[in-house]
C-alpha positions in Angstrom: 93.6 74.8 61.6 96.9 74.0 62.7 97.9 74.0 66.7 101.6 73.6 67.0 102.5 71.5 70.4 105.3 74.1 71.6 102.6 76.6 71.3 99.9 75.0 73.2 102.4 74.1 75.7 103.3 77.9 75.9 99.7 79.6 76.2 98.8 77.0 78.7 101.7 76.9 80.8 101.7 80.7 81.1 97.9 80.6 82.0 98.1 78.1 84.9 101.1 80.4 85.7 99.3 83.2 86.3 96.7 81.5 87.9 98.5 79.6 90.4 100.6 82.9 91.1 97.1 85.0 91.7 95.8 82.0 93.9 99.3 82.5 96.2 99.1 86.2 96.1 95.3 86.3 97.3 96.2 83.7 100.3 99.5 85.2 101.0 101.4 82.7 100.5 104.8 82.7 99.9 105.7 82.7 96.5 108.3 80.4 95.2 109.1 80.8 91.1 110.5 77.2 90.2 107.4 75.7 92.4 105.2 77.5 90.1 106.9 76.9 86.9 107.2 73.1 87.7 103.3 72.8 88.5 102.8 75.2 85.6 104.6 72.7 83.2 102.2 69.7 84.9 99.4 71.5 83.9 100.6 72.4 80.3 101.5 68.7 80.0 97.8 68.2 80.8 96.5 69.8 78.1 98.3 68.3 75.5 98.2 64.5 76.7 94.9 65.2 76.6 94.8 66.5 73.2 96.8 64.1 71.4 96.0 61.1 73.4 92.9 61.2 72.1 91.7 59.4 75.4 88.4 60.0 76.7 88.7 59.6 80.7 91.2 62.1 80.3 88.6 64.9 80.4 86.2 63.5 83.3 86.3 65.8 86.3 87.7 63.3 88.5 91.4 63.4 86.0 91.0 67.0 86.0 90.5 67.7 89.8 93.6 65.2 90.8 95.6 67.5 88.0 94.8 70.8 90.2 95.4 69.5 93.5 98.6 68.1 92.2 99.5 71.4 90.7 98.4 73.2 93.6 100.2 70.4 96.0 103.5 71.4 94.0 103.0 75.1 94.2 102.3 75.4 97.6 103.7 74.3 100.5 100.6 73.6 102.6 100.1 71.7 105.8 96.6 71.0 107.3 93.2 70.0 105.2 91.6 73.1 105.7 94.3 75.0 104.5 94.3 72.9 101.1 90.7 72.9 100.5 91.3 77.1 101.1 93.6 76.9 98.3 91.6 74.5 96.2 88.5 76.5 96.6 90.6 79.9 96.1 92.1 78.7 92.4 88.8 77.5 91.0 87.3 80.8 92.2 89.8 82.3 90.5 90.0 80.0 87.4 86.3 80.1 87.0 86.3 84.4 87.1 89.5 84.5 84.5 87.5 81.8 82.3 84.6 84.4 82.1 86.5 87.2 81.7 88.5 85.5 78.7 85.0 84.4 77.1 83.9 87.8 77.4 86.8 89.3 75.7 86.6 86.7 73.0 82.9 87.6 72.2 83.9 91.2 72.1 86.8 90.9 69.9 84.8 88.6 67.3 87.1 85.3 68.0 90.4 87.4 67.8 92.0 86.7 71.0 96.0 86.9 71.1 97.9 85.7 74.2 98.8 89.2 75.3 94.7 89.9 75.5 94.3 87.2 77.5 97.5 87.9 79.8 96.0 91.8 80.7 92.4 90.6 81.2 94.2 87.7 83.8 95.7 90.9 86.0 92.8 92.8 85.5 90.6 90.0 86.8 93.8 89.8 89.3 93.0 93.0 90.6 89.5 92.8 90.7 90.0 89.8 92.8 93.0 91.1 95.3 89.9 94.3 95.8 87.7 91.5 96.8 89.3 89.5 98.8 90.9 92.8 100.6 87.1 93.9 101.5 86.5 89.7 102.9 89.9 89.9 104.9 88.7 93.4 106.4 85.4 92.2 107.9 87.3 89.0 109.2 89.7 91.2 111.1 86.9 93.3 112.5 84.9 90.8 113.5 87.9 89.4 115.3 88.0 92.4 117.3 83.5 92.4 118.1 82.3 91.7 121.5 79.4 91.9 123.0 79.1 93.9 126.0 76.5 93.6 128.9 76.6 96.3 131.3 74.2 96.1 134.4 73.1 99.1 136.6 70.8 98.4 139.5 68.4 96.2 138.3 68.6 96.9 134.9 71.0 95.6 132.0 71.7 96.5 128.3 73.6 94.4 126.2 75.6 96.3 122.9 77.8 95.4 120.3 81.9 97.0 121.0 84.5 97.0 119.1 87.9 96.7 120.1 90.1 99.8 119.6 93.5 99.0 120.3 94.1 102.9 120.4 91.7 103.4 123.3 94.4 104.2 125.8 91.7 106.1 128.2 91.9 105.2 131.9 90.2 107.1 134.8 92.9 108.7 136.6 92.4 107.9 140.4 91.8 104.3 140.1 93.5 103.6 136.5 90.3 101.5 135.6 90.1 101.7 131.6 87.4 103.5 129.9 84.8 101.7 127.9 83.1 104.4 125.4 79.6 103.6 124.9 77.3 105.7 122.9 74.9 107.2 125.6 71.4 106.6 123.6 71.9 103.0 123.6 72.0 102.7 126.8 69.7 105.7 127.7 66.8 102.1 129.4 69.6 101.7 132.5 70.5 105.4 132.8 66.8 106.5 133.3 65.5 109.9 132.1 66.7 112.3 134.6 70.6 111.2 134.5 70.1 110.8 130.8 68.9 113.9 130.0 71.4 115.6 132.6 74.5 114.1 131.2 73.1 115.5 127.7 72.8 119.3 129.0 76.2 118.4 130.6 77.7 118.2 127.2 75.3 121.0 125.5 77.0 123.1 128.1 73.8 124.1 129.4 74.6 122.5 133.0 78.2 122.2 134.4 79.9 119.1 135.8 79.6 120.6 139.3 75.8 120.6 138.4 75.8 117.2 137.1 77.8 115.2 140.3 75.6 117.5 143.0 72.3 116.6 141.1 73.2 112.4 140.9 75.5 111.8 144.3 73.6 108.7 144.6 74.9 107.6 141.6 78.7 106.9 140.9 79.7 109.4 138.0 83.4 110.9 137.4 84.4 113.4 134.8 87.5 113.0 133.0 89.5 115.0 130.9 90.9 113.3 127.3 92.8 114.3 124.2 91.5 114.0 120.7 93.2 114.2 117.3 91.2 117.7 116.9 91.4 118.8 120.7 92.8 118.8 123.8 91.0 119.0 127.4 87.8 117.5 126.5 85.6 116.5 129.0 83.7 113.1 129.2 80.7 112.0 132.2 81.5 108.4 133.1 79.8 106.0 135.1 81.1 103.1 137.3 78.2 100.4 136.8 77.7 97.7 138.6 78.9 94.7 136.4 80.0 94.7 132.7 80.4 91.1 131.2 82.2 90.8 127.8 81.5 87.7 125.4 83.8 87.2 122.3 83.0 85.1 119.2 83.1 82.1 120.7 80.9 82.5 123.6 83.4 82.9 126.2 82.9 85.5 129.0 85.3 87.9 131.1 84.4 90.6 133.6 85.5 93.9 133.0 87.3 95.7 135.9 86.6 99.2 134.1 84.0 102.1 134.1 81.8 103.5 131.0 82.3 106.9 129.4 78.8 108.4 127.8 79.8 109.7 124.7 76.9 112.0 122.8 77.5 110.7 119.5 77.5 107.6 117.1 80.5 105.7 118.1 80.3 103.9 114.4 79.4 105.9 111.4 78.3 102.3 110.3 76.1 101.9 113.9 77.3 98.6 113.6 79.1 98.7 117.0 77.8 101.0 119.8 81.2 100.9 122.4 85.1 101.2 122.1 87.1 98.9 123.9 90.3 98.7 125.0 93.3 96.5 124.1 93.9 95.0 127.3 90.6 92.8 126.9 92.6 90.9 124.6 95.3 90.4 127.3 92.9 88.8 130.1 91.0 86.1 127.2 94.6 85.4 126.5 95.2 85.2 130.7 91.9 83.2 130.6 92.7 80.9 128.0 96.0 80.2 129.8 94.1 79.7 132.7 92.0 77.0 131.1 94.1 75.2 129.6 96.1 74.8 133.1 93.3 73.3 134.6 93.1 70.7 132.0 
């Protein structure tokens, strides 16, 4: 079989261009087409040089890797070692997945693979990879808003997972303190059976809020009203604990001046957190970090 130089160049140029384009899109990098064209040309020229030079060293891994790094450096303007490592890893993952797709296509079409089929396969792989990376990014973003909340009441304490909900603007009207909405079931041990059952009776409309407050006058309870998307004027039993400590993902702690809203249902359908925190926590953490920087 005769291979024409221009055909080999065009085929590899297109494949390299698509792989670089997909890598840039997955990592949300700025796409500069002139740079992608130059990088793709380098990759295609390497394939031609390897095929027609007959030099064994051109096929060594270190040479291939060096050429791929050069292509990525031309295609994307990245600063920092970690950023470059991330691009290299993403490029190789993308390349391996695309090679798998093309190999499968080659097998199922009985060796009749056209450039059009390859391009379609590459973009099919791009859609699949986009979905995969989107899920990873969503999980990463969600983990950035996860916190460990320790609630202390009398001589008892409980640590639970909380999620910072930027839409949680619930406050206690008299004091203006923000409200952390907590699934009552997960802090039953610090509330005690009597208070726990009384609060559930209120939500089940078996007791009025006057009865709840009078029966537990020794505890700092409050009833606040709030609105939801589906209803207005809902009531929530709140308690002021002795202490609320919030720890982020790097073990930095802040003491939150807030109250606890006792909610009778699950906070998360996936049950990966039991409390809804408020956006102001991010401000408190930023202020704490600024104070630490100033003290250094």
